[in-house]
ZAKOLSE-239392 format. One record per residue: residue in one letter; x, y, z of N, C-alpha, C in turn; chain. Coordinates in nm, 3 decimals. Example, Ala and Ser with C-alpha at 12.3 -4.5 7.8 and 13.67 -1.06 7.14 Angstrom:
REM ZAKOLSE-239392
<nuro><residu>a</residu><n_X>1.319</n_X><n_Y>-0.569</n_Y><n_Z>0.780</n_Z><ca_X>1.230</ca_X><ca_Y>-0.450</ca_Y><ca_Z>0.780</ca_Z><c_X>1.320</c_X><c_Y>-0.330</c_Y><c_Z>0.780</c_Z><chaine>A</chaine></nuro>
<nuro><residu>s</residu><n_X>1.285</n_X><n_Y>-0.225</n_Y><n_Z>0.708</n_Z><ca_X>1.367</ca_X><ca_Y>-0.106</ca_Y><ca_Z>0.714</ca_Z><c_X>1.290</c_X><c_Y>0.003</c_Y><c_Z>0.787</c_Z><chaine>A</chaine></nuro>
//
This chain:
REM ZAKOLSE-239392
<nuro><residu>x</residu><n_X>0.832</n_X><n_Y>0.598</n_Y><n_Z>2.471</n_Z><ca_X>0.893</ca_X><ca_Y>0.503</ca_Y><ca_Z>2.380</ca_Z><c_X>1.045</c_X><c_Y>0.507</c_Y><c_Z>2.392</c_Z><chaine>A</chaine></nuro>
<nuro><residu>x</residu><n_X>1.104</n_X><n_Y>0.628</n_Y><n_Z>2.399</n_Z><ca_X>1.246</ca_X><ca_Y>0.637</ca_Y><ca_Z>2.416</ca_Z><c_X>1.327</c_X><c_Y>0.648</c_Y><c_Z>2.287</c_Z><chaine>A</chaine></nuro>
<nuro><residu>x</residu><n_X>1.267</n_X><n_Y>0.628</n_Y><n_Z>2.174</n_Z><ca_X>1.335</ca_X><ca_Y>0.637</ca_Y><ca_Z>2.046</ca_Z><c_X>1.278</c_X><c_Y>0.759</c_Y><c_Z>1.972</c_Z><chaine>A</chaine></nuro>
<nuro><residu>x</residu><n_X>1.359</n_X><n_Y>0.863</n_Y><n_Z>1.959</n_Z><ca_X>1.310</ca_X><ca_Y>0.988</ca_Y><ca_Z>1.902</ca_Z><c_X>1.262</c_X><c_Y>0.973</c_Y><c_Z>1.758</c_Z><chaine>A</chaine></nuro>
<nuro><residu>x</residu><n_X>1.332</n_X><n_Y>0.892</n_Y><n_Z>1.680</n_Z><ca_X>1.292</ca_X><ca_Y>0.871</ca_Y><ca_Z>1.541</ca_Z><c_X>1.157</c_X><c_Y>0.801</c_Y><c_Z>1.537</c_Z><chaine>A</chaine></nuro>
<nuro><residu>x</residu><n_X>1.142</n_X><n_Y>0.698</n_Y><n_Z>1.618</n_Z><ca_X>1.016</ca_X><ca_Y>0.626</ca_Y><ca_Z>1.626</ca_Z><c_X>0.904</c_X><c_Y>0.720</c_Y><c_Z>1.670</c_Z><chaine>A</chaine></nuro>
<nuro><residu>x</residu><n_X>0.930</n_X><n_Y>0.798</n_Y><n_Z>1.771</n_Z><ca_X>0.830</ca_X><ca_Y>0.893</ca_Y><ca_Z>1.821</ca_Z><c_X>0.791</c_X><c_Y>0.995</c_Y><c_Z>1.714</c_Z><chaine>A</chaine></nuro>
<nuro><residu>x</residu><n_X>0.887</n_X><n_Y>1.039</n_Y><n_Z>1.637</n_Z><ca_X>0.861</ca_X><ca_Y>1.135</ca_Y><ca_Z>1.530</ca_Z><c_X>0.770</c_X><c_Y>1.073</c_Y><c_Z>1.423</c_Z><chaine>A</chaine></nuro>
<nuro><residu>x</residu><n_X>0.799</n_X><n_Y>0.949</n_Y><n_Z>1.385</n_Z><ca_X>0.716</ca_X><ca_Y>0.881</ca_Y><ca_Z>1.286</ca_Z><c_X>0.575</c_X><c_Y>0.858</c_Y><c_Z>1.338</c_Z><chaine>A</chaine></nuro>
<nuro><residu>x</residu><n_X>0.562</n_X><n_Y>0.821</n_Y><n_Z>1.464</n_Z><ca_X>0.429</ca_X><ca_Y>0.801</ca_Y><ca_Z>1.522</ca_Z><c_X>0.352</c_X><c_Y>0.932</c_Y><c_Z>1.523</c_Z><chaine>A</chaine></nuro>
<nuro><residu>x</residu><n_X>0.418</n_X><n_Y>1.040</n_Y><n_Z>1.555</n_Z><ca_X>0.352</ca_X><ca_Y>1.171</ca_Y><ca_Z>1.552</ca_Z><c_X>0.305</c_X><c_Y>1.204</c_Y><c_Z>1.411</c_Z><chaine>A</chaine></nuro>
<nuro><residu>x</residu><n_X>0.388</n_X><n_Y>1.172</n_Y><n_Z>1.311</n_Z><ca_X>0.348</ca_X><ca_Y>1.194</ca_Y><ca_Z>1.172</ca_Z><c_X>0.226</c_X><c_Y>1.109</c_Y><c_Z>1.136</c_Z><chaine>A</chaine></nuro>
<nuro><residu>x</residu><n_X>0.220</n_X><n_Y>0.988</n_Y><n_Z>1.188</n_Z><ca_X>0.102</ca_X><ca_Y>0.903</ca_Y><ca_Z>1.163</ca_Z><c_X>-0.024</c_X><c_Y>0.969</c_Y><c_Z>1.215</c_Z><chaine>A</chaine></nuro>
<nuro><residu>x</residu><n_X>-0.011</n_X><n_Y>1.035</n_Y><n_Z>1.331</n_Z><ca_X>-0.128</ca_X><ca_Y>1.093</ca_Y><ca_Z>1.397</ca_Z><c_X>-0.169</c_X><c_Y>1.227</c_Y><c_Z>1.339</c_Z><chaine>A</chaine></nuro>
<nuro><residu>x</residu><n_X>-0.071</n_X><n_Y>1.311</n_Y><n_Z>1.302</n_Z><ca_X>-0.105</ca_X><ca_Y>1.450</ca_Y><ca_Z>1.269</ca_Z><c_X>-0.051</c_X><c_Y>1.498</c_Y><c_Z>1.135</c_Z><chaine>A</chaine></nuro>
<nuro><residu>x</residu><n_X>0.027</n_X><n_Y>1.415</n_Y><n_Z>1.067</n_Z><ca_X>0.089</ca_X><ca_Y>1.459</ca_Y><ca_Z>0.943</ca_Z><c_X>-0.007</c_X><c_Y>1.459</c_Y><c_Z>0.825</c_Z><chaine>A</chaine></nuro>
<nuro><residu>x</residu><n_X>0.039</n_X><n_Y>1.518</n_Y><n_Z>0.717</n_Z><ca_X>-0.036</ca_X><ca_Y>1.512</ca_Y><ca_Z>0.592</ca_Z><c_X>-0.039</c_X><c_Y>1.366</c_Y><c_Z>0.546</c_Z><chaine>A</chaine></nuro>
<nuro><residu>x</residu><n_X>-0.121</n_X><n_Y>1.337</n_Y><n_Z>0.449</n_Z><ca_X>-0.129</ca_X><ca_Y>1.201</ca_Y><ca_Z>0.398</ca_Z><c_X>0.007</c_X><c_Y>1.154</c_Y><c_Z>0.350</c_Z><chaine>A</chaine></nuro>
<nuro><residu>x</residu><n_X>0.079</n_X><n_Y>1.238</n_Y><n_Z>0.278</n_Z><ca_X>0.213</ca_X><ca_Y>1.199</ca_Y><ca_Z>0.230</ca_Z><c_X>0.308</c_X><c_Y>1.169</c_Y><c_Z>0.346</c_Z><chaine>A</chaine></nuro>
<nuro><residu>x</residu><n_X>0.302</n_X><n_Y>1.252</n_Y><n_Z>0.452</n_Z><ca_X>0.388</ca_X><ca_Y>1.227</ca_Y><ca_Z>0.568</ca_Z><c_X>0.348</c_X><c_Y>1.098</c_Y><c_Z>0.638</c_Z><chaine>A</chaine></nuro>
<nuro><residu>x</residu><n_X>0.217</n_X><n_Y>1.071</n_Y><n_Z>0.644</n_Z><ca_X>0.170</ca_X><ca_Y>0.948</ca_Y><ca_Z>0.707</ca_Z><c_X>0.219</c_X><c_Y>0.825</c_Y><c_Z>0.629</c_Z><chaine>A</chaine></nuro>
<nuro><residu>x</residu><n_X>0.213</n_X><n_Y>0.833</n_Y><n_Z>0.497</n_Z><ca_X>0.259</ca_X><ca_Y>0.722</ca_Y><ca_Z>0.413</ca_Z><c_X>0.409</c_X><c_Y>0.700</c_Y><c_Z>0.433</c_Z><chaine>A</chaine></nuro>
<nuro><residu>x</residu><n_X>0.485</n_X><n_Y>0.807</n_Y><n_Z>0.434</n_Z><ca_X>0.630</ca_X><ca_Y>0.797</ca_Y><ca_Z>0.455</ca_Z><c_X>0.659</c_X><c_Y>0.738</c_Y><c_Z>0.592</c_Z><chaine>A</chaine></nuro>
<nuro><residu>x</residu><n_X>0.589</n_X><n_Y>0.787</n_Y><n_Z>0.694</n_Z><ca_X>0.611</ca_X><ca_Y>0.737</ca_Y><ca_Z>0.829</ca_Z><c_X>0.578</c_X><c_Y>0.589</c_Y><c_Z>0.839</c_Z><chaine>A</chaine></nuro>
<nuro><residu>x</residu><n_X>0.467</n_X><n_Y>0.547</n_Y><n_Z>0.779</n_Z><ca_X>0.430</ca_X><ca_Y>0.406</ca_Y><ca_Z>0.782</ca_Z><c_X>0.537</c_X><c_Y>0.321</c_Y><c_Z>0.715</c_Z><chaine>A</chaine></nuro>
<nuro><residu>x</residu><n_X>0.585</n_X><n_Y>0.367</n_Y><n_Z>0.601</n_Z><ca_X>0.688</ca_X><ca_Y>0.293</ca_Y><ca_Z>0.528</ca_Z><c_X>0.815</c_X><c_Y>0.280</c_Y><c_Z>0.612</c_Z><chaine>A</chaine></nuro>
<nuro><residu>x</residu><n_X>0.858</n_X><n_Y>0.390</n_Y><n_Z>0.672</n_Z><ca_X>0.980</ca_X><ca_Y>0.388</ca_Y><ca_Z>0.752</ca_Z><c_X>0.963</c_X><c_Y>0.304</c_Y><c_Z>0.878</c_Z><chaine>A</chaine></nuro>
<nuro><residu>x</residu><n_X>0.846</n_X><n_Y>0.307</n_Y><n_Z>0.939</n_Z><ca_X>0.822</ca_X><ca_Y>0.223</ca_Y><ca_Z>1.056</ca_Z><c_X>0.830</c_X><c_Y>0.076</c_Y><c_Z>1.017</c_Z><chaine>A</chaine></nuro>
<nuro><residu>x</residu><n_X>0.776</n_X><n_Y>0.042</n_Y><n_Z>0.902</n_Z><ca_X>0.787</ca_X><ca_Y>-0.095</ca_Y><ca_Z>0.853</ca_Z><c_X>0.931</c_X><c_Y>-0.135</c_Y><c_Z>0.833</c_Z><chaine>A</chaine></nuro>
<nuro><residu>x</residu><n_X>1.012</n_X><n_Y>-0.043</n_Y><n_Z>0.783</n_Z><ca_X>1.154</ca_X><ca_Y>-0.070</ca_Y><ca_Z>0.762</ca_Z><c_X>1.229</c_X><c_Y>-0.090</c_Y><c_Z>0.894</c_Z><chaine>A</chaine></nuro>
<nuro><residu>x</residu><n_X>1.177</n_X><n_Y>-0.033</n_Y><n_Z>1.001</n_Z><ca_X>1.242</ca_X><ca_Y>-0.045</ca_Y><ca_Z>1.132</ca_Z><c_X>1.220</c_X><c_Y>-0.183</c_Y><c_Z>1.193</c_Z><chaine>A</chaine></nuro>
<nuro><residu>x</residu><n_X>1.119</n_X><n_Y>-0.251</n_Y><n_Z>1.150</n_Z><ca_X>1.094</ca_X><ca_Y>-0.386</ca_Y><ca_Z>1.201</ca_Z><c_X>1.039</c_X><c_Y>-0.385</c_Y><c_Z>1.343</c_Z><chaine>A</chaine></nuro>
<nuro><residu>x</residu><n_X>1.076</n_X><n_Y>-0.486</n_Y><n_Z>1.419</n_Z><ca_X>1.021</ca_X><ca_Y>-0.509</ca_Y><ca_Z>1.553</ca_Z><c_X>1.046</c_X><c_Y>-0.391</c_Y><c_Z>1.648</c_Z><chaine>A</chaine></nuro>
<nuro><residu>x</residu><n_X>1.146</n_X><n_Y>-0.310</n_Y><n_Z>1.620</n_Z><ca_X>1.172</ca_X><ca_Y>-0.192</ca_Y><ca_Z>1.702</ca_Z><c_X>1.050</c_X><c_Y>-0.100</c_Y><c_Z>1.705</c_Z><chaine>A</chaine></nuro>
<nuro><residu>x</residu><n_X>0.970</n_X><n_Y>-0.106</n_Y><n_Z>1.598</n_Z><ca_X>0.855</ca_X><ca_Y>-0.018</ca_Y><ca_Z>1.585</ca_Z><c_X>0.725</c_X><c_Y>-0.080</c_Y><c_Z>1.636</c_Z><chaine>A</chaine></nuro>
<nuro><residu>x</residu><n_X>0.735</n_X><n_Y>-0.184</n_Y><n_Z>1.717</n_Z><ca_X>0.615</ca_X><ca_Y>-0.252</ca_Y><ca_Z>1.766</ca_Z><c_X>0.520</c_X><c_Y>-0.156</c_Y><c_Z>1.839</c_Z><chaine>A</chaine></nuro>
<nuro><residu>x</residu><n_X>0.572</n_X><n_Y>-0.055</n_Y><n_Z>1.904</n_Z><ca_X>0.488</ca_X><ca_Y>0.040</ca_Y><ca_Z>1.976</ca_Z><c_X>0.397</c_X><c_Y>0.120</c_Y><c_Z>1.883</c_Z><chaine>A</chaine></nuro>
<nuro><residu>x</residu><n_X>0.432</n_X><n_Y>0.123</n_Y><n_Z>1.755</n_Z><ca_X>0.352</ca_X><ca_Y>0.198</ca_Y><ca_Z>1.658</ca_Z><c_X>0.235</c_X><c_Y>0.118</c_Y><c_Z>1.602</c_Z><chaine>A</chaine></nuro>
<nuro><residu>x</residu><n_X>0.227</n_X><n_Y>-0.009</n_Y><n_Z>1.635</n_Z><ca_X>0.121</ca_X><ca_Y>-0.094</ca_Y><ca_Z>1.577</ca_Z><c_X>-0.020</c_X><c_Y>-0.040</c_Y><c_Z>1.600</c_Z><chaine>A</chaine></nuro>
<nuro><residu>x</residu><n_X>-0.056</n_X><n_Y>0.007</n_Y><n_Z>1.719</n_Z><ca_X>-0.193</ca_X><ca_Y>0.059</ca_Y><ca_Z>1.734</ca_Z><c_X>-0.223</c_X><c_Y>0.176</c_Y><c_Z>1.641</c_Z><chaine>A</chaine></nuro>
<nuro><residu>x</residu><n_X>-0.126</n_X><n_Y>0.264</n_Y><n_Z>1.623</n_Z><ca_X>-0.147</ca_X><ca_Y>0.379</ca_Y><ca_Z>1.534</ca_Z><c_X>-0.153</c_X><c_Y>0.336</c_Y><c_Z>1.388</c_Z><chaine>A</chaine></nuro>
<nuro><residu>x</residu><n_X>-0.072</n_X><n_Y>0.239</n_Y><n_Z>1.352</n_Z><ca_X>-0.077</ca_X><ca_Y>0.186</ca_Y><ca_Z>1.215</ca_Z><c_X>-0.210</c_X><c_Y>0.116</c_Y><c_Z>1.191</c_Z><chaine>A</chaine></nuro>
<nuro><residu>x</residu><n_X>-0.255</n_X><n_Y>0.038</n_Y><n_Z>1.288</n_Z><ca_X>-0.382</ca_X><ca_Y>-0.034</ca_Y><ca_Z>1.273</ca_Z><c_X>-0.498</c_X><c_Y>0.062</c_Y><c_Z>1.255</c_Z><chaine>A</chaine></nuro>
<nuro><residu>x</residu><n_X>-0.493</n_X><n_Y>0.177</n_Y><n_Z>1.321</n_Z><ca_X>-0.602</ca_X><ca_Y>0.274</ca_Y><ca_Z>1.307</ca_Z><c_X>-0.609</c_X><c_Y>0.332</c_Y><c_Z>1.166</c_Z><chaine>A</chaine></nuro>
<nuro><residu>x</residu><n_X>-0.498</n_X><n_Y>0.326</n_Y><n_Z>1.093</n_Z><ca_X>-0.495</ca_X><ca_Y>0.379</ca_Y><ca_Z>0.956</ca_Z><c_X>-0.541</c_X><c_Y>0.278</c_Y><c_Z>0.851</c_Z><chaine>A</chaine></nuro>
<nuro><residu>x</residu><n_X>-0.562</n_X><n_Y>0.153</n_Y><n_Z>0.891</n_Z><ca_X>-0.602</ca_X><ca_Y>0.051</ca_Y><ca_Z>0.794</ca_Z><c_X>-0.746</c_X><c_Y>0.069</c_Y><c_Z>0.747</c_Z><chaine>A</chaine></nuro>
<nuro><residu>x</residu><n_X>-0.819</n_X><n_Y>0.160</n_Y><n_Z>0.807</n_Z><ca_X>-0.956</ca_X><ca_Y>0.189</ca_Y><ca_Z>0.763</ca_Z><c_X>-0.967</c_X><c_Y>0.330</c_Y><c_Z>0.705</c_Z><chaine>A</chaine></nuro>
<nuro><residu>x</residu><n_X>-0.854</n_X><n_Y>0.394</n_Y><n_Z>0.682</n_Z><ca_X>-0.852</ca_X><ca_Y>0.529</ca_Y><ca_Z>0.626</ca_Z><c_X>-0.910</c_X><c_Y>0.528</c_Y><c_Z>0.485</c_Z><chaine>A</chaine></nuro>
<nuro><residu>x</residu><n_X>-0.981</n_X><n_Y>0.633</n_Y><n_Z>0.446</n_Z><ca_X>-1.038</ca_X><ca_Y>0.639</ca_Y><ca_Z>0.311</ca_Z><c_X>-0.933</c_X><c_Y>0.640</c_Y><c_Z>0.198</c_Z><chaine>A</chaine></nuro>
<nuro><residu>x</residu><n_X>-0.811</n_X><n_Y>0.682</n_Y><n_Z>0.229</n_Z><ca_X>-0.707</ca_X><ca_Y>0.689</ca_Y><ca_Z>0.127</ca_Z><c_X>-0.644</c_X><c_Y>0.551</c_Y><c_Z>0.107</c_Z><chaine>A</chaine></nuro>
<nuro><residu>x</residu><n_X>-0.658</n_X><n_Y>0.496</n_Y><n_Z>-0.012</n_Z><ca_X>-0.609</ca_X><ca_Y>0.361</ca_Y><ca_Z>-0.042</ca_Z><c_X>-0.458</c_X><c_Y>0.351</c_Y><c_Z>-0.027</c_Z><chaine>A</chaine></nuro>
<nuro><residu>x</residu><n_X>-0.384</n_X><n_Y>0.453</n_Y><n_Z>-0.069</n_Z><ca_X>-0.238</ca_X><ca_Y>0.449</ca_Y><ca_Z>-0.057</ca_Z><c_X>-0.195</c_X><c_Y>0.442</c_Y><c_Z>0.089</c_Z><chaine>A</chaine></nuro>
<nuro><residu>x</residu><n_X>-0.263</n_X><n_Y>0.518</n_Y><n_Z>0.173</n_Z><ca_X>-0.231</ca_X><ca_Y>0.518</ca_Y><ca_Z>0.316</ca_Z><c_X>-0.269</c_X><c_Y>0.385</c_Y><c_Z>0.380</c_Z><chaine>A</chaine></nuro>
<nuro><residu>x</residu><n_X>-0.385</n_X><n_Y>0.333</n_Y><n_Z>0.347</n_Z><ca_X>-0.426</ca_X><ca_Y>0.202</ca_Y><ca_Z>0.399</ca_Z><c_X>-0.323</c_X><c_Y>0.094</c_Y><c_Z>0.364</c_Z><chaine>A</chaine></nuro>
<nuro><residu>x</residu><n_X>-0.281</n_X><n_Y>0.095</n_Y><n_Z>0.238</n_Z><ca_X>-0.184</ca_X><ca_Y>-0.005</ca_Y><ca_Z>0.191</ca_Z><c_X>-0.051</c_X><c_Y>0.010</c_Y><c_Z>0.264</c_Z><chaine>A</chaine></nuro>
<nuro><residu>x</residu><n_X>-0.004</n_X><n_Y>0.133</n_Y><n_Z>0.278</n_Z><ca_X>0.123</ca_X><ca_Y>0.157</ca_Y><ca_Z>0.348</ca_Z><c_X>0.115</c_X><c_Y>0.109</c_Y><c_Z>0.493</c_Z><chaine>A</chaine></nuro>
<nuro><residu>x</residu><n_X>0.004</n_X><n_Y>0.135</n_Y><n_Z>0.559</n_Z><ca_X>-0.013</ca_X><ca_Y>0.093</ca_Y><ca_Z>0.697</ca_Z><c_X>-0.016</c_X><c_Y>-0.060</c_Y><c_Z>0.707</c_Z><chaine>A</chaine></nuro>
<nuro><residu>x</residu><n_X>-0.088</n_X><n_Y>-0.125</n_Y><n_Z>0.616</n_Z><ca_X>-0.097</ca_X><ca_Y>-0.270</ca_Y><ca_Z>0.617</ca_Z><c_X>0.040</c_X><c_Y>-0.334</c_Y><c_Z>0.591</c_Z><chaine>A</chaine></nuro>
<nuro><residu>x</residu><n_X>0.114</n_X><n_Y>-0.280</n_Y><n_Z>0.497</n_Z><ca_X>0.248</ca_X><ca_Y>-0.333</ca_Y><ca_Z>0.468</ca_Z><c_X>0.341</c_X><c_Y>-0.314</c_Y><c_Z>0.588</c_Z><chaine>A</chaine></nuro>
<nuro><residu>x</residu><n_X>0.331</n_X><n_Y>-0.200</n_Y><n_Z>0.653</n_Z><ca_X>0.416</ca_X><ca_Y>-0.173</ca_Y><ca_Z>0.770</ca_Z><c_X>0.384</c_X><c_Y>-0.272</c_Y><c_Z>0.882</c_Z><chaine>A</chaine></nuro>
<nuro><residu>x</residu><n_X>0.256</n_X><n_Y>-0.296</n_Y><n_Z>0.906</n_Z><ca_X>0.216</ca_X><ca_Y>-0.390</ca_Y><ca_Z>1.010</ca_Z><c_X>0.273</c_X><c_Y>-0.528</c_Y><c_Z>0.980</c_Z><chaine>A</chaine></nuro>
<nuro><residu>x</residu><n_X>0.259</n_X><n_Y>-0.571</n_Y><n_Z>0.857</n_Z><ca_X>0.312</ca_X><ca_Y>-0.703</ca_Y><ca_Z>0.818</ca_Z><c_X>0.464</c_X><c_Y>-0.709</c_Y><c_Z>0.836</c_Z><chaine>A</chaine></nuro>
<nuro><residu>x</residu><n_X>0.533</n_X><n_Y>-0.604</n_Y><n_Z>0.798</n_Z><ca_X>0.679</ca_X><ca_Y>-0.602</ca_Y><ca_Z>0.810</ca_Z><c_X>0.722</c_X><c_Y>-0.604</c_Y><c_Z>0.956</c_Z><chaine>A</chaine></nuro>
<nuro><residu>x</residu><n_X>0.654</n_X><n_Y>-0.530</n_Y><n_Z>1.041</n_Z><ca_X>0.689</ca_X><ca_Y>-0.527</ca_Y><ca_Z>1.183</ca_Z><c_X>0.664</c_X><c_Y>-0.664</c_Y><c_Z>1.246</c_Z><chaine>A</chaine></nuro>
<nuro><residu>x</residu><n_X>0.556</n_X><n_Y>-0.727</n_Y><n_Z>1.208</n_Z><ca_X>0.522</ca_X><ca_Y>-0.857</ca_Y><ca_Z>1.267</ca_Z><c_X>0.606</c_X><c_Y>-0.971</c_Y><c_Z>1.214</c_Z><chaine>A</chaine></nuro>
<nuro><residu>x</residu><n_X>0.668</n_X><n_Y>-0.955</n_Y><n_Z>1.097</n_Z><ca_X>0.750</ca_X><ca_Y>-1.062</ca_Y><ca_Z>1.039</ca_Z><c_X>0.894</c_X><c_Y>-1.063</c_Y><c_Z>1.089</c_Z><chaine>A</chaine></nuro>
<nuro><residu>x</residu><n_X>0.937</n_X><n_Y>-0.957</n_Y><n_Z>1.149</n_Z><ca_X>1.076</ca_X><ca_Y>-0.947</ca_Y><ca_Z>1.189</ca_Z><c_X>1.108</c_X><c_Y>-1.046</c_Y><c_Z>1.299</c_Z><chaine>A</chaine></nuro>
<nuro><residu>x</residu><n_X>1.229</n_X><n_Y>-1.104</n_Y><n_Z>1.297</n_Z><ca_X>1.270</ca_X><ca_Y>-1.197</ca_Y><ca_Z>1.403</ca_Z><c_X>1.263</c_X><c_Y>-1.132</c_Y><c_Z>1.541</c_Z><chaine>A</chaine></nuro>
<nuro><residu>x</residu><n_X>1.230</n_X><n_Y>-1.212</n_Y><n_Z>1.637</n_Z><ca_X>1.224</ca_X><ca_Y>-1.163</ca_Y><ca_Z>1.774</ca_Z><c_X>1.087</c_X><c_Y>-1.117</c_Y><c_Z>1.818</c_Z><chaine>A</chaine></nuro>
<nuro><residu>x</residu><n_X>0.993</n_X><n_Y>-1.110</n_Y><n_Z>1.726</n_Z><ca_X>0.858</ca_X><ca_Y>-1.067</ca_Y><ca_Z>1.761</ca_Z><c_X>0.768</c_X><c_Y>-1.190</c_Y><c_Z>1.760</c_Z><chaine>A</chaine></nuro>
<nuro><residu>x</residu><n_X>0.704</n_X><n_Y>-1.216</n_Y><n_Z>1.871</n_Z><ca_X>0.616</ca_X><ca_Y>-1.331</ca_Y><ca_Z>1.880</ca_Z><c_X>0.477</c_X><c_Y>-1.292</c_Y><c_Z>1.834</c_Z><chaine>A</chaine></nuro>
<nuro><residu>x</residu><n_X>0.420</n_X><n_Y>-1.371</n_Y><n_Z>1.746</n_Z><ca_X>0.284</ca_X><ca_Y>-1.345</ca_Y><ca_Z>1.696</ca_Z><c_X>0.182</c_X><c_Y>-1.412</c_Y><c_Z>1.783</c_Z><chaine>A</chaine></nuro>
//
């Protein structure tokens, strides 16, 4: 990926505690289109049993896809 912050958040999505995953999803959403590489990992969390995590992942996906410069 080349972006250490992005890579760190993606790693948190994969292996972090639920709280870390929620924080990572939120921050990735805040990054916008720069975080497009994280979409597969975020999408995998949309079926997680934890409602807070599912919601955070869904919001992040929407935020990343809404940013200018990203073609849907």
